[in-house]
C-alpha positions in Angstrom: 12.1 16.0 2.6 11.3 12.7 4.4 10.2 13.0 8.0 9.8 9.9 10.2 7.2 9.7 12.9 7.1 6.7 15.2 3.8 5.0 15.9 3.0 2.3 18.4 1.1 -0.5 16.7 -0.8 -3.5 17.9 1.1 -5.4 20.7 3.5 -2.4 21.1 5.2 -2.9 17.8 7.1 0.2 16.8 6.1 1.4 13.3 7.7 4.0 11.1 5.3 6.5 9.4 6.7 8.9 6.8 5.8 12.3 5.4 7.4 13.2 2.1 6.0 16.7 1.8 5.0 19.5 4.1 1.2 19.6 4.7 -0.5 22.5 2.9 -1.5 25.5 5.0 -4.7 27.5 4.7 -3.7 30.9 3.3 -7.1 32.4 4.1 -6.9 31.5 7.8 -3.3 32.7 8.0 -4.2 36.0 6.4 -6.7 36.5 9.1 -4.1 35.8 11.7 -5.8 32.6 12.8 -4.6 29.0 12.9 -4.6 27.1 9.6 -7.3 24.5 9.0 -6.2 21.0 9.4 -5.7 19.6 5.9 -7.5 16.3 5.1 -5.5 13.2 5.8 -4.4 10.4 3.5 -2.9 7.2 4.7 -0.9 5.2 2.2 -0.4 1.4 2.7 2.1 -0.5 0.6 1.7 -4.2 -0.3 3.5 -7.3 0.7 7.3 -6.7 0.6 6.8 -3.0 -0.1 7.7 0.0 2.0 6.5 3.5 2.6 9.1 5.0 0.3 7.4 3.3 -2.7 4.7 6.0 -2.1 7.1 8.9 -2.0 6.3 10.3 -5.4 2.5 10.0 -4.9 2.8 11.5 -1.4 4.5 14.6 -2.7 1.7 15.5 -5.1 -1.0 14.4 -2.6 0.7 16.8 -0.2 -0.4 19.8 -2.3 -3.9 19.4 -0.8 -3.6 16.7 1.9 -1.5 15.6 4.8 -0.2 12.4 3.2 1.4 9.8 5.5 2.9 6.5 4.3 3.3 3.7 6.8 6.0 1.0 6.9 3.9 -1.9 8.0 5.1 -4.4 10.6 8.0 -6.4 9.4 8.6 -4.1 6.4 10.8 -1.1 5.8 12.1 0.5 9.0 9.2 -0.8 11.2 10.0 -3.5 13.7 9.5 -7.1 13.2 7.1 -8.3 15.9 9.1 -10.4 18.4 6.4 -13.0 18.6 5.9 -13.2 14.9 2.4 -11.9 14.8 1.4 -11.0 11.2 -2.4 -11.5 11.5 -4.9 -9.5 9.5 -6.2 -8.1 12.8 -2.7 -6.8 13.7 -2.3 -5.1 10.3 -5.7 -3.4 10.7 -5.0 -2.4 14.3 -1.7 -0.9 13.2 -3.5 1.3 10.6 -6.0 2.3 13.2 -3.2 3.3 15.5 -1.5 5.4 12.8 -4.6 7.3 12.1 -5.5 8.0 15.7 -2.0 8.8 16.9 -1.2 11.1 14.0 -4.7 12.7 14.1 -5.4 12.0 10.5 -9.0 10.9 10.6 -11.4 10.7 9.0 -8.9 9.8 6.4 -8.7 8.6 2.7 -6.9 5.3 2.8 -5.0 4.3 -0.4 -3.8 0.8 -0.4 -1.8 -1.4 -2.9 -2.3 -5.2 -2.9 -2.1 -6.4 0.7 -2.3 -2.8 1.8 -5.6 -2.5 -0.1 -7.0 -5.4 1.8 -5.9 -3.8 5.1 -7.6 -0.6 3.9 -11.0 -2.1 3.2 -10.9 -4.2 6.3 -10.2 -1.1 8.3 -13.0 0.8 6.5 -15.4 -2.0 7.3 -14.4 -2.1 11.0 -14.0 1.6 11.6 -16.2 3.7 9.3 -15.7 6.7 11.6 -12.0 6.7 10.7 -12.2 6.3 6.9 -14.0 8.8 4.6 -12.9 7.2 1.3 -10.9 4.3 0.0 -8.7 3.5 -3.0 -8.1 -0.2 -3.7 -5.2 -0.8 -6.1 -4.8 -4.2 -7.7 -6.0 -6.5 -4.9 -8.3 -9.4 -5.4 -11.2 -10.2 -3.1 -11.3 -13.9 -4.1 -9.4 -16.6 -2.2 -6.1 -17.5 -4.0 -5.6 -20.9 -2.5 -2.8 -23.3 -1.6 -1.4 -23.5 -5.1 -0.8 -19.7 -5.1 1.1 -20.0 -1.8 3.3 -22.8 -3.0 4.1 -20.7 -6.1 5.3 -17.9 -3.8 7.4 -20.3 -1.8 9.1 -21.6 -4.9 9.6 -18.0 -6.2 11.4 -16.9 -3.1 13.7 -20.0 -3.3 14.5 -18.9 -6.9 15.9 -15.6 -5.9 19.7 -15.5 -6.5 20.3 -13.7 -3.2 22.5 -12.3 -2.1 22.9 -10.0 -5.1 26.4 -8.8 -5.8 25.2 -5.3 -6.9 22.1 -3.2 -7.2 22.4 -3.5 -10.9 22.0 -7.2 -10.5 18.8 -6.6 -8.5 17.5 -4.4 -11.3 18.3 -6.9 -13.9 16.9 -10.0 -12.2 13.6 -8.5 -11.1 13.2 -6.4 -14.2 14.3 -9.0 -16.8 15.4 -12.4 -15.6 12.8 -13.3 -13.0 10.6 -16.1 -14.5 7.5 -14.1 -13.4 8.5 -11.2 -15.7 6.6 -11.5 -19.0 8.4 -8.6 -20.6 11.3 -6.3 -19.4 10.1 -4.0 -16.7 12.6 -1.3 -15.4 10.0 -0.1 -13.0 9.8 -3.5 -11.4 13.5 -3.6 -11.1 13.5 -0.2 -9.3 10.7 -1.4 -7.0 12.9 -4.2 -5.7 16.0 -2.1 -5.4 14.0 0.0 -2.9 13.6 -3.0 -0.6 17.3 -4.1 -0.6 19.9 -3.4 2.0 23.7 -4.1 1.9 25.0 -6.9 4.0 28.5 -8.3 4.3 27.9 -10.9 1.5 25.9 -8.6 -0.8 22.4 -7.1 -1.2 19.5 -8.8 0.6 15.9 -7.7 1.2 15.1 -5.7 4.3 12.5 -8.4 5.2 12.7 -12.1 5.8 11.0 -14.1 3.0 9.7 -16.5 5.6 7.9 -13.6 7.4 6.3 -12.5 4.1 5.0 -16.0 3.5 3.7 -16.1 7.1 2.0 -12.8 6.5 0.5 -13.9 3.2 -0.9 -17.1 4.5 -3.2 -15.2 6.9 -5.3 -14.0 3.9 -4.5 -16.0 0.8 -6.8 -18.9 1.7 -9.9 -16.8 2.4 -12.2 -14.7 0.3 -12.9 -11.1 1.5 -16.2 -10.2 -0.2 -18.1 -9.9 3.0 -15.9 -7.2 4.4 -15.9 -5.4 1.0 -19.7 -5.2 1.2 -19.5 -3.6 4.6 -17.5 -0.6 3.3 -19.9 2.4 3.4 -17.6 5.2 2.2 -16.9 6.0 -1.5 -14.4 3.5 -2.9 -12.4 3.4 -6.1 -11.1 0.0 -7.4 -8.1 0.5 -9.7 -6.4 -2.2 -11.7 -3.4 -2.3 -14.0 -4.5 -3.7 -17.4 -1.8 -6.4 -17.1 -2.0 -6.7 -13.3 -3.2 -9.5 -11.0 -6.7 -8.2 -10.6 -8.8 -9.2 -13.6 -11.4 -6.9 -15.1 -14.4 -9.1 -14.3 -13.4 -9.5 -10.7 -12.6 -5.8 -10.3 -16.1 -4.9 -11.7 -17.7 -7.4 -9.4 -15.9 -5.8 -6.5 -17.3 -2.4 -7.6 -20.8 -4.0 -7.7 -20.4 -5.4 -4.1 -19.1 -2.1 -2.7 -22.1 0.1 -1.8 -20.4 3.2 -3.3 -17.9 1.6 -5.6 -16.3 3.1 -8.7 -13.9 1.5 -11.3 -10.8 2.6 -13.1 -8.0 0.9 -15.0 -4.5 2.0 -16.1 -3.2 0.8 -19.5 0.4 -0.4 -19.9 0.5 -1.1 -16.2 1.0 -4.4 -14.3 0.6 -5.1 -10.7 2.8 -2.2 -9.6 0.4 0.3 -11.1 1.6 3.4 -9.2 5.2 2.5 -10.1 4.7 1.4 -13.7 2.6 4.4 -14.8 2.8 7.1 -12.1 1.3 9.9 -14.3 -1.6 7.7 -15.4 -2.2 6.5 -11.9 -2.5 10.1 -10.7 -4.8 10.8 -13.6 -7.3 8.2 -12.4 -7.3 8.8 -8.7 -7.0 12.6 -8.6 -10.6 13.1 -10.0 -11.9 10.6 -7.4 -10.2 12.5 -4.6 -11.6 15.8 -5.8 -15.1 14.3 -5.5 -14.7 13.0 -2.0 -16.8 15.0 0.5 -15.0 16.9 3.2 -15.2 15.4 6.6 
């Protein structure tokens, strides 16, 4: 099951939200003939270049006890590209606010990966009434700087797009990409998920120029101040071989007023894709300890 719900984001941008499992029902209330309790909400935010379907597996097991909704963020997946090219941090945060309010999810647990994690903690700092807990997956709070942005520009130029087949996509991103230190089938599958067929082959569903524009709105700044403003319980998760180093992750936990730390071995940046069972193993106990709204 994959059910799409349209949400109106900042500036009227049409966003696609997705449910991959039916929300749980309260057997006790139904047995009494009453309306079921509203299950606690979870909002899943993908990272740069990702899409809601990357969360499908996690959303299904989360759906056992929560109403889990994954959002295609602006310019990603099946959400619209803003006609005026607005990819500001404020717009991303306002989009997440709109999803929570229009889908009646709040107060919600927000789970974010990479850029989606930054959106999640900026939202939690801005709207503590909407967020009851936060999971930050492999996102740095430090400024990455101009050199990092240039590396990304060069990386996009290196893509041999269009790809003739999806097998070529899997091979390049899983093995041949210069950024791959060792073969990673999960990484190959991750990028297959963001490809669409065009007359000349397979291309990403997004424009690389738009991704760079989105990234430049946060890559030059540090985000420690907003992290310190998050008042809800927060779990910082890193892949042992990911982009977030252990020292920085533990400093993020220290800065967070109610921070906790977890790491997943044999996982890179795409923690929930690399090791889905281990990912579940570190976040499920945290979720079980989150107070009810």
